[in-house]
N, CA, C and O atoms as CSV, one atom per row, in Angstrom:
chain,resi,resn,atom,element,x,y,z
A,1,MET,N,N,12.325,30.097,0.260
A,1,MET,CA,C,10.958,29.660,0.115
A,1,MET,C,C,10.594,28.873,1.380
A,1,MET,O,O,11.330,27.985,1.809
A,2,SER,N,N,9.459,29.214,1.954
A,2,SER,CA,C,9.041,28.540,3.184
A,2,SER,C,C,8.455,27.164,2.862
A,2,SER,O,O,8.160,26.851,1.709
A,3,ILE,N,N,8.297,26.371,3.885
A,3,ILE,CA,C,7.726,25.043,3.723
A,3,ILE,C,C,6.305,25.138,3.185
A,3,ILE,O,O,5.914,24.367,2.309
A,4,MET,N,N,5.529,26.090,3.712
A,4,MET,CA,C,4.150,26.245,3.250
A,4,MET,C,C,4.097,26.612,1.770
A,4,MET,O,O,3.235,26.120,1.042
A,5,GLU,N,N,5.000,27.461,1.325
A,5,GLU,CA,C,5.034,27.829,-0.085
A,5,GLU,C,C,5.379,26.624,-0.950
A,5,GLU,O,O,4.819,26.448,-2.032
A,6,LYS,N,N,6.305,25.793,-0.471
A,6,LYS,CA,C,6.658,24.579,-1.204
A,6,LYS,C,C,5.473,23.631,-1.297
A,6,LYS,O,O,5.212,23.052,-2.352
A,7,LEU,N,N,4.756,23.474,-0.185
A,7,LEU,CA,C,3.579,22.605,-0.189
A,7,LEU,C,C,2.502,23.135,-1.129
A,7,LEU,O,O,1.882,22.368,-1.865
A,8,LYS,N,N,2.282,24.444,-1.104
A,8,LYS,CA,C,1.292,25.036,-2.002
A,8,LYS,C,C,1.672,24.785,-3.455
A,8,LYS,O,O,0.820,24.477,-4.289
A,9,GLU,N,N,2.959,24.922,-3.746
A,9,GLU,CA,C,3.436,24.701,-5.109
A,9,GLU,C,C,3.255,23.235,-5.512
A,9,GLU,O,O,2.856,22.943,-6.639
A,10,MET,N,N,3.548,22.316,-4.588
A,10,MET,CA,C,3.423,20.889,-4.874
A,10,MET,C,C,1.985,20.494,-5.171
A,10,MET,O,O,1.727,19.660,-6.039
A,11,PHE,N,N,1.043,21.102,-4.440
A,11,PHE,CA,C,-0.352,20.711,-4.560
A,11,PHE,C,C,-1.189,21.703,-5.343
A,11,PHE,O,O,-2.413,21.722,-5.215
A,12,GLY,N,N,-0.553,22.507,-6.133
A,12,GLY,CA,C,-1.285,23.387,-7.038
A,12,GLY,C,C,-1.916,24.586,-6.375
A,12,GLY,O,O,-3.022,24.976,-6.746
A,13,GLY,N,N,-1.258,25.176,-5.418
A,13,GLY,CA,C,-1.787,26.377,-4.783
A,13,GLY,C,C,-2.575,26.091,-3.523
A,13,GLY,O,O,-2.604,24.964,-3.029
A,14,HIS,N,N,-3.200,27.110,-3.024
A,14,HIS,CA,C,-3.947,27.021,-1.776
A,14,HIS,C,C,-5.276,26.310,-2.006
A,14,HIS,O,O,-5.987,26.583,-2.973
A,15,SER,N,N,-5.588,25.407,-1.108
A,15,SER,CA,C,-6.852,24.691,-1.193
A,15,SER,C,C,-7.730,25.105,-0.025
A,15,SER,O,O,-7.257,25.214,1.106
A,16,ASP,N,N,-9.005,25.336,-0.296
A,16,ASP,CA,C,-9.923,25.688,0.771
A,16,ASP,C,C,-10.225,24.500,1.669
A,16,ASP,O,O,-10.616,24.671,2.824
A,17,LYS,N,N,-10.047,23.307,1.146
A,17,LYS,CA,C,-10.374,22.098,1.890
A,17,LYS,C,C,-9.106,21.289,2.146
A,17,LYS,O,O,-8.496,20.789,1.201
A,18,PRO,N,N,-8.700,21.154,3.409
A,18,PRO,CA,C,-7.508,20.356,3.695
A,18,PRO,C,C,-7.654,18.905,3.237
A,18,PRO,O,O,-6.655,18.253,2.933
A,19,LYS,N,N,-8.881,18.394,3.185
A,19,LYS,CA,C,-9.042,17.009,2.771
A,19,LYS,C,C,-8.805,16.813,1.281
A,19,LYS,O,O,-8.798,15.675,0.811
A,20,ASP,N,N,-8.612,17.883,0.529
A,20,ASP,CA,C,-8.260,17.759,-0.883
A,20,ASP,C,C,-6.842,17.225,-1.069
A,20,ASP,O,O,-6.536,16.635,-2.105
A,21,ILE,N,N,-5.992,17.422,-0.098
A,21,ILE,CA,C,-4.584,17.039,-0.232
A,21,ILE,C,C,-4.435,15.536,-0.472
A,21,ILE,O,O,-3.713,15.157,-1.393
A,22,PRO,N,N,-5.081,14.656,0.311
A,22,PRO,CA,C,-4.925,13.222,0.004
A,22,PRO,C,C,-5.439,12.862,-1.389
A,22,PRO,O,O,-4.841,12.030,-2.072
A,23,ARG,N,N,-6.529,13.476,-1.811
A,23,ARG,CA,C,-7.066,13.213,-3.147
A,23,ARG,C,C,-6.070,13.663,-4.206
A,23,ARG,O,O,-5.837,12.965,-5.193
A,24,GLN,N,N,-5.486,14.834,-3.990
A,24,GLN,CA,C,-4.507,15.346,-4.945
A,24,GLN,C,C,-3.268,14.459,-4.981
A,24,GLN,O,O,-2.713,14.209,-6.051
A,25,ALA,N,N,-2.841,13.989,-3.835
A,25,ALA,CA,C,-1.677,13.102,-3.787
A,25,ALA,C,C,-1.973,11.800,-4.520
A,25,ALA,O,O,-1.113,11.274,-5.227
A,26,GLU,N,N,-3.185,11.280,-4.354
A,26,GLU,CA,C,-3.570,10.061,-5.056
A,26,GLU,C,C,-3.604,10.293,-6.564
A,26,GLU,O,O,-3.176,9.432,-7.333
A,27,GLN,N,N,-4.107,11.444,-6.989
A,27,GLN,CA,C,-4.142,11.762,-8.412
A,27,GLN,C,C,-2.731,11.859,-8.978
A,27,GLN,O,O,-2.463,11.379,-10.079
A,28,GLN,N,N,-1.828,12.484,-8.220
A,28,GLN,CA,C,-0.439,12.591,-8.668
A,28,GLN,C,C,0.185,11.205,-8.801
A,28,GLN,O,O,0.889,10.922,-9.770
A,29,ALA,N,N,-0.078,10.351,-7.827
A,29,ALA,CA,C,0.460,8.985,-7.875
A,29,ALA,C,C,-0.092,8.233,-9.073
A,29,ALA,O,O,0.647,7.514,-9.746
A,30,ASP,N,N,-1.387,8.391,-9.348
A,30,ASP,CA,C,-1.990,7.740,-10.507
A,30,ASP,C,C,-1.370,8.234,-11.804
A,30,ASP,O,O,-1.102,7.444,-12.710
A,31,GLN,N,N,-1.140,9.544,-11.894
A,31,GLN,CA,C,-0.568,10.122,-13.110
A,31,GLN,C,C,0.823,9.580,-13.392
A,31,GLN,O,O,1.220,9.429,-14.547
A,32,HIS,N,N,1.562,9.286,-12.323
A,32,HIS,CA,C,2.937,8.828,-12.489
A,32,HIS,C,C,3.053,7.311,-12.396
A,32,HIS,O,O,4.158,6.770,-12.374
A,33,GLY,N,N,1.912,6.622,-12.342
A,33,GLY,CA,C,1.926,5.164,-12.312
A,33,GLY,C,C,2.419,4.577,-11.011
A,33,GLY,O,O,2.854,3.425,-10.985
A,34,MET,N,N,2.364,5.331,-9.935
A,34,MET,CA,C,2.910,4.853,-8.672
A,34,MET,C,C,1.927,3.993,-7.880
A,34,MET,O,O,2.354,3.177,-7.064
A,35,THR,N,N,0.642,4.155,-8.097
A,35,THR,CA,C,-0.333,3.422,-7.304
A,35,THR,C,C,-0.179,1.926,-7.511
A,35,THR,O,O,-0.121,1.168,-6.543
A,36,GLY,N,N,-0.113,1.501,-8.743
A,36,GLY,CA,C,0.037,0.074,-9.023
A,36,GLY,C,C,1.348,-0.477,-8.505
A,36,GLY,O,O,1.399,-1.599,-8.001
A,37,LYS,N,N,2.406,0.303,-8.624
A,37,LYS,CA,C,3.714,-0.139,-8.135
A,37,LYS,C,C,3.695,-0.312,-6.623
A,37,LYS,O,O,4.250,-1.275,-6.095
A,38,ALA,N,N,3.054,0.624,-5.928
A,38,ALA,CA,C,2.978,0.537,-4.472
A,38,ALA,C,C,2.133,-0.660,-4.052
A,38,ALA,O,O,2.477,-1.357,-3.098
A,39,GLN,N,N,1.034,-0.902,-4.756
A,39,GLN,CA,C,0.198,-2.056,-4.442
A,39,GLN,C,C,0.960,-3.349,-4.686
A,39,GLN,O,O,0.870,-4.284,-3.889
A,40,ASP,N,N,1.701,-3.410,-5.768
A,40,ASP,CA,C,2.493,-4.604,-6.054
A,40,ASP,C,C,3.560,-4.825,-4.993
A,40,ASP,O,O,3.793,-5.955,-4.564
A,41,ALA,N,N,4.209,-3.745,-4.569
A,41,ALA,CA,C,5.244,-3.860,-3.542
A,41,ALA,C,C,4.647,-4.321,-2.213
A,41,ALA,O,O,5.213,-5.177,-1.534
A,42,ALA,N,N,3.517,-3.755,-1.854
A,42,ALA,CA,C,2.864,-4.152,-0.595
A,42,ALA,C,C,2.418,-5.602,-0.662
A,42,ALA,O,O,2.605,-6.359,0.290
A,43,GLY,N,N,1.829,-5.987,-1.782
A,43,GLY,CA,C,1.388,-7.367,-1.942
A,43,GLY,C,C,2.552,-8.344,-1.917
A,43,GLY,O,O,2.450,-9.430,-1.346
A,44,GLY,N,N,3.652,-7.958,-2.534
A,44,GLY,CA,C,4.842,-8.800,-2.514
A,44,GLY,C,C,5.398,-8.966,-1.116
A,44,GLY,O,O,5.869,-10.042,-0.748
A,45,ALA,N,N,5.343,-7.895,-0.339
A,45,ALA,CA,C,5.815,-7.968,1.050
A,45,ALA,C,C,4.924,-8.884,1.870
A,45,ALA,O,O,5.411,-9.638,2.713
A,46,VAL,N,N,3.630,-8.825,1.628
A,46,VAL,CA,C,2.697,-9.717,2.336
A,46,VAL,C,C,3.007,-11.166,1.978
A,46,VAL,O,O,3.080,-12.022,2.860
A,47,ASP,N,N,3.188,-11.444,0.691
A,47,ASP,CA,C,3.495,-12.806,0.256
A,47,ASP,C,C,4.792,-13.310,0.872
A,47,ASP,O,O,4.868,-14.438,1.360
A,48,LYS,N,N,5.804,-12.461,0.842
A,48,LYS,CA,C,7.106,-12.852,1.383
A,48,LYS,C,C,7.026,-13.079,2.891
A,48,LYS,O,O,7.597,-14.035,3.415
A,49,GLY,N,N,6.313,-12.193,3.579
A,49,GLY,CA,C,6.172,-12.330,5.029
A,49,GLY,C,C,5.369,-13.557,5.415
A,49,GLY,O,O,5.700,-14.245,6.381
A,50,SER,N,N,4.319,-13.831,4.666
A,50,SER,CA,C,3.513,-15.004,5.003
A,50,SER,C,C,4.290,-16.288,4.730
A,50,SER,O,O,4.188,-17.245,5.497
A,51,GLN,N,N,5.054,-16.319,3.663
A,51,GLN,CA,C,5.865,-17.510,3.388
A,51,GLN,C,C,6.934,-17.700,4.462
A,51,GLN,O,O,7.208,-18.829,4.870
A,52,TRP,N,N,7.534,-16.614,4.917
A,52,TRP,CA,C,8.537,-16.682,5.974
A,52,TRP,C,C,7.914,-17.239,7.254
A,52,TRP,O,O,8.497,-18.097,7.916
A,53,ALA,N,N,6.713,-16.738,7.595
A,53,ALA,CA,C,6.031,-17.208,8.810
A,53,ALA,C,C,5.686,-18.686,8.699
A,53,ALA,O,O,5.816,-19.426,9.674
A,54,LYS,N,N,5.249,-19.123,7.521
A,54,LYS,CA,C,4.936,-20.536,7.328
A,54,LYS,C,C,6.180,-21.400,7.500
A,54,LYS,O,O,6.132,-22.463,8.119
A,55,ASP,N,N,7.298,-20.928,6.943
A,55,ASP,CA,C,8.549,-21.678,7.076
A,55,ASP,C,C,8.982,-21.770,8.536
A,55,ASP,O,O,9.421,-22.826,8.992
A,56,LYS,N,N,8.858,-20.671,9.262
A,56,LYS,CA,C,9.297,-20.645,10.656
A,56,LYS,C,C,8.405,-21.473,11.578
A,56,LYS,O,O,8.884,-22.012,12.576
A,57,THR,N,N,7.124,-21.579,11.260
A,57,THR,CA,C,6.208,-22.332,12.115
A,57,THR,C,C,6.058,-23.782,11.667
A,57,THR,O,O,5.360,-24.562,12.316
A,58,GLY,N,N,6.698,-24.141,10.580
A,58,GLY,CA,C,6.670,-25.520,10.131
A,58,GLY,C,C,5.294,-26.006,9.703
A,58,GLY,O,O,5.006,-27.200,9.786
A,59,GLY,N,N,4.452,-25.106,9.253
A,59,GLY,CA,C,3.137,-25.489,8.772
A,59,GLY,C,C,2.069,-25.575,9.848
A,59,GLY,O,O,0.901,-25.825,9.552
A,60,LYS,N,N,2.467,-25.369,11.091
A,60,LYS,CA,C,1.531,-25.516,12.212
A,60,LYS,C,C,0.411,-24.470,12.168
A,60,LYS,O,O,-0.718,-24.758,12.565
A,61,TYR,N,N,0.714,-23.270,11.691
A,61,TYR,CA,C,-0.262,-22.181,11.708
A,61,TYR,C,C,-0.599,-21.663,10.306
A,61,TYR,O,O,-1.009,-20.512,10.154
A,62,ASP,N,N,-0.431,-22.496,9.295
A,62,ASP,CA,C,-0.659,-22.067,7.918
A,62,ASP,C,C,-2.059,-21.495,7.704
A,62,ASP,O,O,-2.225,-20.505,6.992
A,63,GLN,N,N,-3.050,-22.109,8.311
A,63,GLN,CA,C,-4.433,-21.651,8.152
A,63,GLN,C,C,-4.580,-20.210,8.640
A,63,GLN,O,O,-5.233,-19.394,7.990
A,64,HIS,N,N,-3.975,-19.902,9.780
A,64,HIS,CA,C,-4.063,-18.556,10.345
A,64,HIS,C,C,-3.246,-17.558,9.540
A,64,HIS,O,O,-3.658,-16.414,9.345
A,65,ILE,N,N,-2.099,-17.996,9.082
A,65,ILE,CA,C,-1.231,-17.136,8.276
A,65,ILE,C,C,-1.914,-16.792,6.952
A,65,ILE,O,O,-1.873,-15.646,6.505
A,66,ASP,N,N,-2.539,-17.789,6.332
A,66,ASP,CA,C,-3.250,-17.547,5.074
A,66,ASP,C,C,-4.387,-16.548,5.265
A,66,ASP,O,O,-4.602,-15.673,4.426
A,67,ARG,N,N,-5.110,-16.683,6.369
A,67,ARG,CA,C,-6.220,-15.767,6.624
A,67,ARG,C,C,-5.706,-14.342,6.837
A,67,ARG,O,O,-6.301,-13.387,6.339
A,68,ALA,N,N,-4.614,-14.201,7.567
A,68,ALA,CA,C,-4.025,-12.875,7.792
A,68,ALA,C,C,-3.510,-12.283,6.477
A,68,ALA,O,O,-3.687,-11.092,6.222
A,69,ALA,N,N,-2.880,-13.102,5.654
A,69,ALA,CA,C,-2.362,-12.629,4.370
A,69,ALA,C,C,-3.512,-12.210,3.456
A,69,ALA,O,O,-3.406,-11.219,2.733
A,70,GLU,N,N,-4.610,-12.968,3.488
A,70,GLU,CA,C,-5.772,-12.617,2.677
A,70,GLU,C,C,-6.337,-11.254,3.086
A,70,GLU,O,O,-6.692,-10.442,2.231
A,71,GLU,N,N,-6.416,-11.012,4.387
A,71,GLU,CA,C,-6.896,-9.710,4.872
A,71,GLU,C,C,-5.948,-8.592,4.456
A,71,GLU,O,O,-6.388,-7.514,4.057
A,72,ALA,N,N,-4.654,-8.851,4.550
A,72,ALA,CA,C,-3.672,-7.839,4.157
A,72,ALA,C,C,-3.788,-7.528,2.667
A,72,ALA,O,O,-3.678,-6.371,2.262
A,73,HIS,N,N,-4.010,-8.557,1.854
A,73,HIS,CA,C,-4.170,-8.334,0.417
A,73,HIS,C,C,-5.428,-7.527,0.126
A,73,HIS,O,O,-5.428,-6.683,-0.771
A,74,LYS,N,N,-6.490,-7.775,0.866
A,74,LYS,CA,C,-7.714,-6.990,0.679
A,74,LYS,C,C,-7.442,-5.516,0.944
A,74,LYS,O,O,-7.959,-4.647,0.242
A,75,ARG,N,N,-6.641,-5.242,1.942
A,75,ARG,CA,C,-6.364,-3.860,2.320
A,75,ARG,C,C,-5.407,-3.177,1.356
A,75,ARG,O,O,-5.356,-1.948,1.304
A,76,THR,N,N,-4.659,-3.944,0.602
A,76,THR,CA,C,-3.761,-3.358,-0.397
A,76,THR,C,C,-4.397,-3.381,-1.783
A,76,THR,O,O,-3.752,-3.008,-2.763
A,77,ASP,N,N,-5.654,-3.813,-1.877
A,77,ASP,CA,C,-6.379,-3.869,-3.158
A,77,ASP,C,C,-5.653,-4.706,-4.187
A,77,ASP,O,O,-5.648,-4.373,-5.372
A,78,ARG,N,N,-5.043,-5.782,-3.748
A,78,ARG,CA,C,-4.318,-6.649,-4.653
A,78,ARG,C,C,-4.711,-8.088,-4.346
A,78,ARG,O,O,-4.634,-8.505,-3.191
A,79,PRO,N,N,-5.127,-8.851,-5.338
A,79,PRO,CA,C,-5.491,-10.249,-5.078
A,79,PRO,C,C,-4.286,-11.039,-4.585
A,79,PRO,O,O,-3.167,-10.842,-5.060
A,80,GLY,N,N,-4.515,-11.914,-3.652
A,80,GLY,CA,C,-3.419,-12.699,-3.077
A,80,GLY,C,C,-2.939,-13.795,-4.001
A,80,GLY,O,O,-3.705,-14.371,-4.773
A,81,ASP,N,N,-1.655,-14.064,-3.902
A,81,ASP,CA,C,-1.077,-15.147,-4.693
A,81,ASP,C,C,-1.236,-16.476,-3.969
A,81,ASP,O,O,-1.343,-17.523,-4.607
A,82,GLN,N,N,-1.253,-16.439,-2.638
A,82,GLN,CA,C,-1.437,-17.608,-1.790
A,82,GLN,C,C,-0.535,-18.759,-2.221
A,82,GLN,O,O,-1.006,-19.805,-2.669
A,83,ASN,N,N,0.766,-18.547,-2.076
A,83,ASN,CA,C,1.739,-19.601,-2.383
A,83,ASN,C,C,1.850,-20.520,-1.187
A,83,ASN,O,O,2.476,-20.147,-0.195
A,84,GLY,N,N,1.284,-21.673,-1.238
A,84,GLY,CA,C,1.520,-22.572,-0.141
A,84,GLY,C,C,0.328,-23.215,0.332
A,84,GLY,O,O,0.387,-24.011,1.268
């Protein structure tokens, strides 16, 4: 089986619109409950990274770190925990 045949099988056959593939992938993720898990994982990584940066800078740049973490949370569609 060729790669193209595998892809067609994964995404339900041939699509006339290549931009349907991201939508289909998102639908598959939603069906399997992966979207929320991925958002939680991304948000957790942002929280962990921002806390690490705060620890390393000794509080000197907390305001900037918080702003960056807030933007990252917006992009992951997950409200920030803002520990610190």
